[in-house]
DOSE-330207 format. One line per field, with one value per atom (N, C-alpha, C): x, y, z; residue in one letter. Coordinates in pm, whole numbers, plus 50000, padded with zeros to 5 digits. Atoms other than C-alpha are relative to their C-alpha. Example, Ala and Ser with C-alpha at 12.3 -4.5 7.8 and 13.67 -1.06 7.14 Angstrom:
// DOSE-330207
east <- (50089;51230;50090;49918;51367;49923)
north <- (49881;49550;50120;49881;49894;50109)
up <- (50000;50780;50000;49994;50714;50073)
resn <- (A;A;A;S;S;S)
***
This chain:
// DOSE-330207
east <- (49938;58466;50146;49867;58839;50077;49899;59095;50106;49921;59393;50114;49887;59608;49940;50029;59388;50053;49977;59462;50172;49841;59836;50024;49985;59825;50007;50052;59692;50121;49891;60004;50136;49860;60263;49918;50076;59992;50022;49986;60014;50135;49830;60405;50023;49979;60430;49919;50039;60179;50097;49932;60383;50138;49854;60724;49992;50007;60593;49962;50029;60448;50170;49853;60818;50089;49900;60956;49965;50047;60758;50072;49955;60833;50166;49871;61192;50084;50022;61186;50091;49916;61449;49967;50010;61459;50105;49868;61685;49974;50024;61719;50107;49919;61902;50011;49981;61994;50068;49934;62073;49984;50017;62126;50108;49887;62322;50076;49932;62570;50093;49922;62703;50156;49857;63066;50019;49945;63243;50041;49983;63292;49912;50086;63007;49928;50033;62872;49871;50123;62516;49953;50027;62379;49841;50098;62045;49929;50016;61854;49829;50120;61538;49932;50049;61307;49908;50052;61127;50094;49911;61397;50155;49833;61707;50116;49884;61891;50047;49902;62165;49944;50031;62057;50133;49895;62357;50035;49951;62590;50052;49922;62730;50073;49885;62964;49956;50042;62856;50086;49905;63012;49944;50074;62939;49877;50125;62599;49938;50092;62492;50031;49974;62462;49884;50095;62267;49996;50025;62135;49907;50061;62017;49967;50026;61861;49851;50146;61532;49944;50092;61273;49924;50067;61172;49839;50104;60855;49960;50041;60739;49842;49947;60633;50056;49940;60859;50064;49968;60980;50154;49867;61332;50078;49967;61555;50158;49875;61847;50098;49922;62118;50117;49895;62374;50083;49914;62652;50063;49984;62676;50089;49934;62962;49966;50025;62928;49883;50136;62583;49912;50082;62355;49889;50129;62109;49901;50048;61819;49867;50124;61522;49931;50061;61261;49917;50087;61105;49918;50082;60823;49965;50012;60867;49993;50005;60852;50115;49902;61054;49992;50021;61077;50115;49884;61321;49952;49995;61325;50105;49909;61469;49989;50000;61565;50079;49920;61639;49983;50032;61692;50132;49854;61935;50008;50018;62060;49921;50088;61814;49872;50115;61553;49996;49989;61628;49866;50007;61443;49889;50142;61091;49969;50074;61080;50124;49961;61325;49916;50122;61121;50066;50010;61059;49909;50071;60961;50014;49999;60889;49945;50078;60694;49852;50141;60364;49923;50060;60344;50067;49959;60563;49939;50092;60295;49945;50081;60089;50059;49927;60369;50043;49974;60465;49861;50122;60088;49968;50040;60051;50132;49901;60402;50007;50012;60290;49895;50103;59967;50041;49940;60176;50161;49864;60491;49997;50017;60388;50015;49969;60341;50134;49865;60634;50107;49908;60851;49967;50005;60682;50049;49947;60719;50130;49850;61097;50027;49943;61141;49959;50014;60963;50089;49960;61170;50154;49858;61506;50011;50037;61394;50012;50033;61311;50141;49888;61656;50099;49926;61819;50003;50039;61637;50077;49920;61762;50133;49866;62108;50037;49971;62110;49969;50063;61961;49858;50124;61648;49849;50106;61390;49916;50065;61131;49852;50114;60786;49906;50126;60577;50045;49954;60803;49931;50040;60716;49854;50137;60346;49965;50044;60338;50057;49977;60507;49953;50082;60363;49876;50136;60070;49888;50124;59713;49964;49990;59714;50117;49909;60066;50036;50000;60239;50045;49966;60391;49850;50131;60055;49912;50094;59842;50047;49955;60038;49986;50002;60074;49792;50170;59641;50009;50019;59649;50077;49935;59869;49939;50084;59677;49872;50130;59345;50022;49957;59528;49999;49967;59661;49876;50095;59337;49894;50097;59137;50064;49911;59428;49983;49980;59422;49818;50130;59028;49974;50022;59063;50067;49889;59339;50031;50011;59241;50089;49965;59298;50130;49879;59674;50082;49919;59941;50111;49926;60114;49905;50092;59819;49987;49996;59786;50126;49897;60176;49978;50014;60098;49908;50128;59788;50118;49934;60027;50124;49889;60309;49973;50076;60102;49860;50144;59809;50009;50031;59910;49961;50066;59848;49852;50127;59501;49903;50129;59181;49962;50044;59090;49865;50112;58744;49997;49946;58878;50091;49946;59121;49920;50081;58867;49915;50037;58671;50065;49941;58922;50038;49943;59001;49824;50109;58638;49942;50021;58599;50067;49905;58869;49912;50060;58776;50100;49930;58846;50124;49871;59136;50109;49901;59306;49998;49983;59209;50075;49907;59425;50131;49838;59750;50042;49909;60025;49972;50036;59948;49875;50150;59582;49982;50030;59642;50056;49959;59885;49853;50093;59602;49900;50069;59335;50039;49934;59581;49988;49986;59613;49874;50171;59244;49927;50047;59170;50056;49906;59435;50001;50005;59368;50149;49894;59682;50009;49981;59815;50049;49984;59782;50059;49983;59892;49886;50110;59684;49935;50041;59594;50040;49952;59619;50105;49914;59917;49942;50056;59883;50109;49900;60018;50040;49973;60195;50106;49900;60419;50110;49868;60795;50091;49849;61101;50094;49895;61343;50146;49857;61749;50021;49959;61701;49896;50088;61467;49845;50089;61181;49852;50114;60826;49948;50054;60720;49916;50055;60462;50014;49969;60485;49911;50024;60234;50058;49961;60421;50150;49860;60717;49959;49992;60519;49886;50088;60378;50102;49895;60700;50049;49927;60858;49936;50050;60804;50058;49960;60851;50029;49997;61049;50024;49977;60981;50012;49907;61179;49965;50032;61126;50158;49904;61480;50071;49932;61688;50176;49863;62037;50108;49935;62112;49993;50032;61964;50087;49875;62217;49950;50069;62007;49991;49997;61935;50146;49814;62338;49991;49973;62354;49931;50086;62073;50041;49958;62233;50058;49908;62481;49901;50111;62176;49920;50102;61955;50083;49942;62230;50027;49988;62269;49870;50129;61877;50020;50021;61894;50067;49935;62157;49952;50067;62035;49865;50171;61659;49947;50013;61734;49877;50121;61484;49880;50142;61202;49960;50029;61238;50059;49940;61296;50019;50014;61386;49973;49998;61265;50005;49972;61378;49931;50058;61171;50069;49930;61400;49906;50138;61170;50057;49953;61406;49952;50033;61328;50145;49861;61733;50000;49976;61737;50175;49894;62104;50064;49930;62193;49961;50039;61972;50077;49938;62184;50141;49867;62499;50027;50060;62376;49985;49994;62299;50114;49856;62634;50124;49933;62810;50031;50056;62657;49955;50012;62635;49852;50128;62256;49987;50038;62173;49895;50145;61798;49939;50108;61501;50017;49979;61566;49904;50102;61268;49995;49975;61246;49862;50093;60962;50028;49988;61013;49954;50060;60779;50072;49922;60968;49891;50081;60785;49860;50090;60489;49943;50007;60476;49864;50119;60177;50076;49971;60384;50050;49950;60540;49825;50150;60171;49914;50057;60003;50003;49965;60196;50051;49978;60207;50124;49881;60547;50072;49957;60684;50127;49872;61036;50085;49913;61320;50088;50072;61381;49866;50137;61036;50001;50001;60987;49821;50098;60686;50031;49969;60698;49842;50108;60452;49990;49937;60393;49938;49999;60321;49829;50153;59926;49999;50003;60002;49951;50049;59903;50155;49899;60111;50015;49972;60283;50089;49900;60537;49994;49951;60596;50089;49894;60866;50040;49978;60932;50105;49859;61289;50096;49862;61635;49948;50046;61568;50132;49905;61845;49985;50062;61663;49908;50073;61532;49994;49989;61645;49967;50008;61595;49813;50124;61207;49935;50035;61173;49994;50010;61287;49907;50134;61036;49868;50067;60771;49987;49989;60868;49980;50008;60883;49866;50152;60529;49912;50059;60412;50005;49951;60539;49913;50004;60410;49836;50125;60043;49959)
north <- (49924;20489;49958;50039;20392;50117;49893;20578;49988;49987;20716;49901;50143;20430;49900;50103;20168;50047;49969;20358;49977;50004;20355;49879;50087;20019;49910;50099;19851;50006;50061;19889;49947;50104;19742;49889;50168;19447;49948;50044;19436;49971;50042;19434;49918;50135;19169;49887;50119;18942;49968;49990;19027;49942;50055;18935;49836;50111;18611;49900;50084;18506;49953;50033;18570;49896;50062;18395;49855;50134;18098;49907;50049;18081;49982;49990;18135;49874;50123;17834;49890;50077;17561;49853;50136;17154;49996;50091;16959;49873;50124;16625;49941;50062;16463;49858;50117;16094;49948;50095;15838;49865;50135;15510;49896;50083;15249;49893;50091;15010;50066;49938;15281;50045;49930;15325;50127;49891;15644;50057;49991;15806;49962;50033;15645;50119;49893;15901;49965;50017;15963;50096;49920;16101;50051;49957;16326;50026;49982;16309;50050;49987;16438;49841;50139;16125;49988;49990;16199;49982;50003;16272;49947;50035;16123;50108;49888;16486;49977;50000;16499;50152;49886;16772;50061;49986;16732;49863;50121;16489;50032;49990;16416;49899;50109;16202;49953;50036;15979;50010;49983;16050;49951;50049;15830;49947;50027;15714;50121;49900;16058;50088;49916;16276;50115;49902;16583;50088;49909;16794;50091;49892;17142;50090;49940;17346;50044;49947;17488;49917;50062;17293;50132;49905;17550;49957;50069;17319;49908;50104;17178;49933;50131;16885;49938;50064;16682;49874;50104;16327;50029;49995;16297;49826;50123;15951;50052;49998;15925;49836;50127;15670;49959;50058;15477;49870;50109;15233;49914;50079;14950;49850;50088;14706;49956;50015;14779;49984;50022;14726;50108;49882;15036;49953;49994;15101;50124;49852;15378;49987;50006;15500;50132;49897;15748;50080;49902;16089;50058;49907;16286;50110;49903;16606;50143;49863;16972;50080;49922;17245;49988;50026;17102;49941;50043;16978;49818;50099;16608;49900;50099;16295;49880;50120;15973;49899;50072;15686;49860;50162;15296;49994;50077;15044;49956;50035;14925;49897;50089;14648;50057;49906;14903;50046;49962;15012;49875;49828;15103;50073;49923;15155;49983;50023;15072;50078;49894;15358;50066;49907;15573;50132;49850;15942;50054;49907;16204;50144;49823;16589;50046;49956;16572;49969;50013;16627;49940;50077;16476;49883;50145;16171;49901;50071;16051;49905;50049;15961;49886;50150;15751;49933;50084;15600;49908;50090;15476;49859;50106;15310;49915;50052;15192;49865;50109;14983;49907;50073;14874;49901;50075;14729;49909;50054;14607;49825;50153;14223;49960;50032;14232;50014;49983;14402;49897;50103;14164;49845;50134;13823;50068;49998;14010;50011;50000;14101;49833;50168;13731;49918;50081;13589;50059;49933;13839;49941;50069;13716;49857;50106;13378;49954;50029;13447;50015;49967;13609;49872;50117;13304;49891;50137;13062;50049;49934;13293;49994;50016;13296;49837;50138;12919;49940;50080;12868;49928;50063;12722;50058;49945;12955;49946;50017;12846;50039;49918;12916;49986;50011;12732;50082;49939;12903;50150;49810;13280;49975;50016;13149;50019;50018;13065;50138;49859;13419;50097;49877;13645;50008;50026;13475;50052;49968;13551;49996;50049;13397;49945;49990;13413;50045;49942;13498;50142;49904;13816;50107;49936;13914;50043;49986;13858;50076;49877;14067;50104;49880;14303;50072;50014;14286;50061;49967;14326;50107;49900;14562;50171;49918;14760;50074;49976;14738;50044;49964;14848;50144;49842;15193;50047;49933;15241;50066;49988;15209;50113;49879;15459;50120;49894;15695;50074;49955;15704;50076;49942;15748;50125;49908;15992;50087;49968;16144;50148;49880;16521;50058;49982;16487;50029;49972;16597;49848;50144;16235;49928;50108;16067;50061;49940;16358;49953;50026;16280;49872;50111;15906;49978;49991;15967;50026;49960;16127;49907;50101;15881;49882;50076;15607;49969;49971;15734;49910;50099;15509;49869;50129;15199;50002;50019;15312;50032;49991;15263;50141;49833;15607;50007;49974;15564;50039;49989;15524;50131;49877;15814;50125;49876;16042;49993;50024;15935;50074;49908;16060;50157;49856;16364;50068;49900;16477;50012;49954;16435;50098;49913;16672;50154;49869;17018;50113;49919;17334;50018;49984;17357;49922;50106;17081;49955;50005;17100;50121;49917;17392;49968;50042;17199;49982;50017;17160;49841;50125;16787;49976;50017;16800;50055;49975;17010;49893;50118;16713;49946;50085;16507;50036;49943;16705;50012;49961;16778;49854;50122;16386;49937;50065;16279;50079;49951;16542;49963;50002;16379;49889;50127;16046;49961;50023;15841;49996;49970;15937;49879;50133;15654;50079;49941;15671;50046;49921;15879;50103;49888;16089;50145;49875;16474;50034;49990;16595;50093;49929;16772;50127;49880;17140;50026;49972;17262;50127;49871;17574;49963;50043;17546;50127;49908;17764;49951;50079;17728;50071;49988;17774;50184;49844;18158;50074;49987;18184;50048;49946;18260;49851;50062;18105;49945;50018;17880;49890;50081;17653;49845;50110;17302;50058;49970;17408;50080;49898;17706;49916;50053;17447;49899;50055;17257;50029;49939;17258;49980;50046;17265;49882;50115;16968;49905;50137;16652;50045;49993;16671;49908;50159;16414;50057;49943;16511;49887;50039;16371;50009;49964;16356;49937;50043;16320;50088;49950;16382;50006;49969;16499;49896;50091;16234;49840;50092;15963;49915;50078;15680;49960;50041;15569;50114;49875;15936;50024;50014;15935;49921;50100;15650;50056;49945;15779;50096;49851;16112;49999;49980;16008;49956;50031;15856;50110;49921;16150;50135;49921;16360;49987;50045;16166;50024;49980;16170;50155;49852;16544;50056;50002;16562;49944;50051;16295;50013;49983;16398;50161;49842;16785;50034;49966;16861;49957;50053;16660;49981;50050;16646;50100;49936;16879;49925;50033;16758;50099;49886;16884;49933;50059;16785;50058;49968;16819;49948;50053;16797;49998;50034;16620;50089;49958;16773;50151;49900;17064;50108;49959;17158;50097;49927;17461;49997;50011;17471;49882;50159;17127;50008;49990;17183;50080;49908;17487;49940;50041;17321;49875;50126;16987;50035;49963;17170;50094;49956;17343;49889;50121;17036;49922;50127;16816;50079;49910;17110;49964;50036;17051;50145;49898;17260;50002;50013;17154;50083;49969;17274;49942;50035;17239;50077;49926;17287;49972;50043;17308;50041;49975;17352;50012;50032;17454;49884;50066;17219;49835;50133;16891;49934;50129;16581;50030;49945;16780;50096;49914;16997;49929;50060;16990;49855;50088;16822;49866;50108;16563;49918;50054;16469;49974;50044;16500;49895;50086;16304;49851;50116;16036;49909;50047;15988;49911;50118;15676;49957;50032;15635;50087;49914;15854;49898;49920;15862;49925;50011;15868;50078;49968;15947;50024;50007;16084;50055;49934;16143;50045;49919;16417;50065;49950;16479;50154;49852;16816;50036;49961;16810;49975;49999;16769;49838;50120;16392;49913;50069;16109;49910;50105;15879;49877;50077;15723;50010;49990;15632;49900;50076;15477;50005;49976;15418;49924;50055;15371;50015;49973;15354;49871;50053;15256;49957;50004;15094;49987;49988;15100;50139;49878;15427;50066;49908;15602;49897;50083;15301;50006;50013;15308;50127;49881;15668;50022;50015;15614;49939;50101;15354;50059;49951;15582;50115;49892;15884;49981;50064;15665;49964;50070;15527;50136;49849;15879;50063;49953;15983;49962;50102;15711;50032;49977;15786;50156)
up <- (50067;21041;50076;49949;21070;50062;49926;21335;49947;50072;21212;50060;49937;21433;49911;50067;21239;49859;50155;20878;49996;50004;20983;49989;49983;21082;49872;50151;20721;49929;50086;20550;50065;49904;20831;49985;50000;20832;49880;50142;20463;49960;50038;20435;50108;49921;20725;49930;50049;20556;49847;50156;20211;50047;49961;20399;50050;49942;20584;49852;50123;20216;49915;50044;20066;50059;49890;20367;49937;50003;20285;49845;50124;19892;50005;50022;19941;50104;49906;20194;49926;50075;20054;50096;49949;20135;50079;49921;20385;50014;49966;20367;50070;49918;20631;50036;49976;20603;50097;49924;20841;50001;50048;20715;50042;49942;20887;49879;50092;20727;49875;50100;20476;50043;49952;20500;49958;50056;20510;49874;50135;20181;49917;50129;19997;49942;50096;19728;50012;49982;19761;49882;50122;19448;50038;50007;19439;49909;50131;19117;50025;50056;18967;49969;49979;19019;49860;50133;18678;49892;50102;18440;50010;49976;18597;50001;50012;18607;50160;49884;18873;50087;49927;19126;50097;49885;19391;50047;49929;19566;50116;49878;19896;50030;49928;20116;50122;49854;20426;50076;49889;20742;50084;49876;21013;49979;50072;20850;49935;50035;20787;49854;50103;20482;49966;50021;20386;49886;50143;20099;50058;50014;20073;49889;50122;19816;49997;49986;19695;49878;50112;19441;49940;50070;19177;49995;50027;19140;50125;49889;19462;50031;49974;19573;49868;50128;19339;50035;50017;19288;50023;50007;19417;49998;49980;19396;50059;49923;19638;49956;50070;19458;50111;49915;19679;49931;50053;19601;50136;49897;19841;49958;50047;19789;49861;50145;19428;49952;50070;19384;50030;49979;19305;50092;49916;19544;49995;50034;19545;50086;49931;19735;49921;50075;19590;50118;49943;19776;49963;50080;19725;50073;49928;19879;49965;50072;19880;50054;49932;20047;50111;49863;20373;50067;49918;20642;50004;49998;20593;50027;49931;20798;49918;50066;20630;50068;49883;20868;49948;50022;20841;49980;50032;20711;49845;50140;20400;49956;50018;20396;49980;50001;20431;49848;50157;20059;49895;50022;19858;50061;49965;19997;50175;49867;20377;50118;49924;20509;50057;49924;20759;49952;50052;20598;50073;49918;20875;49959;50017;20805;49859;50133;20471;49994;50002;20429;49881;50194;20047;50006;49999;20136;50035;49985;20326;49905;50101;20054;49910;50081;19854;50103;49903;20178;50008;49987;20215;49841;50126;19839;49989;50010;19871;50113;49943;20177;49960;50066;19985;49929;50102;19719;50026;49954;19935;49972;50007;19928;49856;50137;19554;49959;50038;19502;50014;49949;19673;49914;50086;19479;49846;50126;19154;49980;50007;19196;50003;49951;19319;49844;50155;18959;49941;50100;18798;49995;49977;18943;49977;50022;18885;49829;50140;18525;49953;50046;18479;50010;49952;18634;49886;50080;18381;49858;50134;18083;49983;49995;18195;49981;50007;18217;49849;50085;17886;49999;49981;18036;49973;50041;17929;49878;50109;17712;49978;50022;17546;50124;49863;17867;50080;49881;18122;49937;50027;17899;50022;49960;17943;50137;49844;18312;50054;49923;18390;49927;50064;18105;49965;50057;17988;50053;49941;18032;50181;49872;18374;50065;49956;18420;50128;49868;18737;50020;50016;18672;49955;50072;18452;50115;49883;18760;50102;49902;19012;49928;50018;18806;49968;49997;18774;50155;49823;19170;50004;49979;19190;49931;50024;18962;50038;49932;19105;50143;49869;19444;49983;50052;19274;49979;50033;19120;50124;49878;19467;50088;49913;19633;49913;50087;19343;50037;49978;19414;50130;49884;19788;50010;49978;19755;49885;50109;19452;50016;50001;19567;50051;49943;19647;49869;50118;19446;49955;50022;19462;49898;50137;19293;49882;50145;19025;49920;50018;18975;49924;50075;18940;49903;50133;18729;49857;50153;18446;50004;50055;18488;49954;50057;18449;49934;50074;18252;49855;50115;17925;50060;49941;18175;50059;49927;18321;49875;50117;18088;50004;50035;17937;50081;49976;18084;50155;49870;18435;50032;49986;18387;50001;50029;18256;50153;49869;18574;50113;49913;18789;49983;50010;18620;50022;50021;18598;50180;49886;18986;50085;49945;19061;50011;49963;19235;49898;50101;19030;50028;49961;19245;49936;50047;19150;49855;50154;18785;49949;50024;18769;50030;49986;18868;49875;50113;18652;49958;50015;18658;49945;50037;18601;49861;50135;18284;49905;50044;18164;49955;49990;18212;49889;50070;18041;49838;50101;17752;49923;50035;17731;49956;50018;17744;49850;50134;17454;49880;50125;17197;50013;50028;17128;49931;50060;17000;49850;50175;16645;49958;50071;16409;49888;50095;16079;49875;50074;15814;50092;49965;16088;49992;50009;16098;50149;49853;16326;50092;49920;16602;50071;49977;16664;50138;49850;16955;49957;49998;17024;50094;49930;17161;49965;49984;17169;49891;50085;16875;50043;49947;16878;50013;49965;16843;50120;49931;17121;49963;50010;16938;49974;49955;17014;49837;50114;16693;50010;50006;16607;49884;50095;16432;49855;50117;16186;49881;50098;16074;49913;50056;15959;49878;50062;15795;49832;50102;15404;49915;50144;15142;50000;49993;15266;50093;49871;15494;50101;49844;15856;50051;49905;16055;50157;49849;16400;50108;49904;16664;50151;49839;17041;50070;49961;17203;50121;49888;17502;50000;50019;17511;50084;49941;17797;49935;50040;17588;49930;50078;17479;49869;50093;17221;49900;50063;17098;49936;50048;17067;49882;50077;16857;49884;50141;16634;49921;50039;16594;49843;50163;16287;49885;50086;16112;49977;50057;16158;49926;50092;16004;49879;50101;15744;49917;50086;15635;49993;50035;15693;49894;50140;15408;49876;50082;15218;49882;50080;15162;50016;49962;15223;49876;50092;14925;50007;49990;15026;50132;49852;15411;50069;49858;15762;50101;49851;16041;50099;49896;16359;50117;49835;16696;50137;49881;17013;50120;49865;17339;50126;49904;17603;50123;49846;17925;50012;49981;18107;50001;49971;18127;49875;50165;17869;50004;49996;17942;49925;50071;17830;49866;50165;17503;49924;50085;17414;49995;50068;17461;49907;50091;17315;49837;50131;16990;49967;50065;16975;50009;50014;17057;49890;50076;16823;49855;50124;16557;49920;50022;16511;49920;50098;16191;49968;50047;16146;50161;49874;16379;50115;49848;16747;50077;49910;16985;50146;49871;17355;50061;49920;17607;50127;49859;17965;50111;49913;18097;49966;50010;17953;49955;50040;17958;50076;49949;18111;49877;50113;17784;49911;50109;17515;49889;50114;17253;50046;49931;17472;50046;49940;17618;49886;50100;17263;49932;50109;17064;50088;49909;17389;49992;50021;17394;50106;49876;17588;50006;49973;17505;49894;50103;17329;49908;50037;17067;49927;50083;16869;49885;50128;16550;49924;50065;16334;49868;50113;15991;49906;50025;15852;49891;50151;15493;49951;50019;15321;50033;49966;15422;50144;49852;15789;50045;49953;15798;50005;49953;15982;49909;50093;15718;50035;49945;15931;50181;49809;16318;50052;49950;16493;50143;49830;16899;50000;49972;16995;49917;50097;16805;49893;50119;16428;49934;50116;16237;49844;50144;15956;49921;49997;15989;49841;50116;15669;49861;50130;15431;50010;50005;15557;49967;50048;15532;49824;50103;15156;49932;50059;15098;49997;49981;15232;49902;50082;15026;49860;50118;14734;49947;50042;14753;50001;50016;14824;49900;50131;14525;49883;50059;14318;50009;49984;14461;49960)
resn <- (X;X;X;X;X;X;X;X;X;X;X;X;X;X;X;X;X;X;X;X;X;X;X;X;X;X;X;X;X;X;X;X;X;X;X;X;X;X;X;X;X;X;X;X;X;X;X;X;X;X;X;X;X;X;X;X;X;X;X;X;X;X;X;X;X;X;X;X;X;X;X;X;X;X;X;X;X;X;X;X;X;X;X;X;X;X;X;X;X;X;X;X;X;X;X;X;X;X;X;X;X;X;X;X;X;X;X;X;X;X;X;X;X;X;X;X;X;X;X;X;X;X;X;X;X;X;X;X;X;X;X;X;X;X;X;X;X;X;X;X;X;X;X;X;X;X;X;X;X;X;X;X;X;X;X;X;X;X;X;X;X;X;X;X;X;X;X;X;X;X;X;X;X;X;X;X;X;X;X;X;X;X;X;X;X;X;X;X;X;X;X;X;X;X;X;X;X;X;X;X;X;X;X;X;X;X;X;X;X;X;X;X;X;X;X;X;X;X;X;X;X;X;X;X;X;X;X;X;X;X;X;X;X;X;X;X;X;X;X;X;X;X;X;X;X;X;X;X;X;X;X;X;X;X;X;X;X;X;X;X;X;X;X;X;X;X;X;X;X;X;X;X;X;X;X;X;X;X;X;X;X;X;X;X;X;X;X;X;X;X;X;X;X;X;X;X;X;X;X;X;X;X;X;X;X;X;X;X;X;X;X;X;X;X;X;X;X;X;X;X;X;X;X;X;X;X;X;X;X;X;X;X;X;X;X;X;X;X;X;X;X;X;X;X;X;X;X;X;X;X;X;X;X;X;X;X;X;X;X;X;X;X;X;X;X;X;X;X;X;X;X;X;X;X;X;X;X;X;X;X;X;X;X;X;X;X;X;X;X;X;X;X;X;X;X;X;X;X;X;X;X;X;X;X;X;X;X;X;X;X;X;X;X;X;X;X;X;X;X;X;X;X;X;X;X;X;X;X;X;X;X;X;X;X;X;X;X;X;X;X;X;X;X;X;X;X;X;X;X;X;X;X;X;X;X;X;X;X;X;X;X;X;X;X;X;X;X;X;X;X;X;X;X;X;X;X;X;X;X;X;X;X;X;X;X;X;X;X;X;X;X;X;X;X;X;X;X;X;X;X;X;X;X;X;X;X;X;X;X;X;X;X;X;X;X;X;X;X;X;X;X;X;X;X;X;X;X;X;X;X;X;X;X;X;X;X;X;X;X;X;X;X;X;X;X;X;X;X;X;X;X;X;X;X;X;X;X;X;X;X;X;X;X;X;X;X;X;X;X;X;X;X;X;X;X;X;X;X;X;X;X;X;X;X;X;X;X;X;X;X;X;X;X;X;X;X;X;X;X;X;X;X;X;X;X;X;X;X;X;X;X;X;X;X;X;X;X;X;X;X;X;X;X;X;X;X;X;X;X;X;X;X;X;X;X;X;X;X;X;X;X;X;X;X;X;X;X;X;X;X;X;X;X;X;X;X;X;X;X;X;X;X;X;X;X;X;X;X;X;X;X;X;X;X;X;X;X;X;X;X;X;X;X;X;X;X;X;X;X;X;X;X;X;X;X;X;X;X;X;X;X;X;X;X;X;X;X;X;X;X;X;X;X;X;X;X;X;X;X;X;X;X;X;X;X;X;X;X;X;X;X;X;X;X;X;X;X;X;X;X;X;X;X;X;X;X;X;X;X;X;X;X;X;X;X;X;X;X;X;X;X;X;X;X;X;X;X;X;X;X;X;X;X;X;X;X;X;X;X;X;X;X;X;X;X;X;X;X;X;X;X;X;X;X;X;X;X;X;X;X;X;X;X;X;X;X;X;X;X;X;X;X;X;X;X;X;X;X;X;X;X;X;X;X;X;X;X;X;X;X;X;X;X;X;X;X;X;X;X;X;X;X;X;X;X;X;X;X;X;X;X;X;X;X;X;X;X;X;X;X;X;X;X;X;X;X;X;X;X;X;X;X;X;X;X;X;X;X;X;X;X;X;X;X;X;X;X;X;X;X;X;X;X;X;X;X;X;X;X;X;X;X;X;X;X;X;X;X;X;X;X;X;X;X;X;X;X;X;X;X;X;X;X;X;X;X;X;X;X;X;X;X;X;X;X;X;X;X;X;X;X;X;X;X;X;X;X;X;X;X;X;X;X;X;X;X;X;X;X;X;X;X;X;X;X;X;X;X;X;X;X;X;X;X;X;X;X;X;X;X;X;X;X;X;X;X;X;X;X;X;X;X;X;X;X;X;X;X;X;X;X;X;X;X;X;X;X;X;X;X;X;X;X;X;X;X;X;X;X;X;X;X;X;X;X;X;X;X;X;X;X;X;X;X;X;X;X;X;X;X;X;X;X;X;X;X;X;X;X;X;X;X;X;X;X;X;X;X;X;X;X;X;X;X;X;X;X;X;X;X;X;X;X;X;X;X;X;X;X;X;X;X;X;X;X;X;X;X;X;X;X;X;X;X;X;X;X;X;X;X;X;X;X;X;X;X;X;X;X;X;X;X;X;X;X;X;X;X;X;X;X;X;X;X;X;X;X;X;X;X;X;X;X;X;X;X;X;X;X;X;X;X;X;X;X;X)
***
């Protein structure tokens, strides 16, 4: 039987545990950099390593710089961008809300800086170390290739020697892939491995990717990255004549809508875009023309792939987007982005009134309007 003193202590202990938990959740990151040879006043930019979105910036003083903040989703891939003698340089970190120190020299960029204080970055460092020599060789071949092209010396024989079945770069990529898969297998239940599986899912054999996923414990299968893998594996790449994949997202009014609710009376031109994508900006006048020219037959639907809702709202207003514009807080980890296996923006899918894919394009298309007209004409004839 509990004594009165014990009963009194219980709520106090519960409150203490709650406070400790809140303190951990509210803890932010601190990145302290000490990179020799950086001139005072050099600007350092901190970016989201997946989306390229700028998070913060700082200036170097006596080789030091510092960032403080909080990651809403941790751990996260971050990039540090530098400018040295007008040459852009970078390094990438994989950290949580931790106090991290980055040390080294300019010559250590991008992958040889010493990073301490992060339990997550150690996994990135291990994989980088395993592929370091291959990365150096690959960069050397690429540099040689660009030089040959610039001098007009590139030819079919060199193309085969570099990129053919047994080409220099092809074999390096094969070796790198083998090393990466061994690393993933040996370090499967780590956030860094799961992120790499998500980022490289299209380059990993489906059976290998499925085997990795099936080995995950329930705890890791419940992570955001594993959920992306599950969605990806359950939805094969869409081809022409396939039925569309449904998804739910937020429209401009803040209402959750399903793509299936928009299909029926007209064709749908579904495009995946980003406000910061230069090719998407270039495509916008053509999309506006398509929306006007084919308004009796077709409805454009744009899904914005970035997580920043503010930028999406601002873009819609600035560009006067009159058609359906959709957004999901999960961005490039959303169901829509994953199901449609988007690899670049813009990406387009033309869907007929029955929900069948009748057109598919990846990247900027200068003849998109013409090709849509051909498809619509052919569909009418059938």
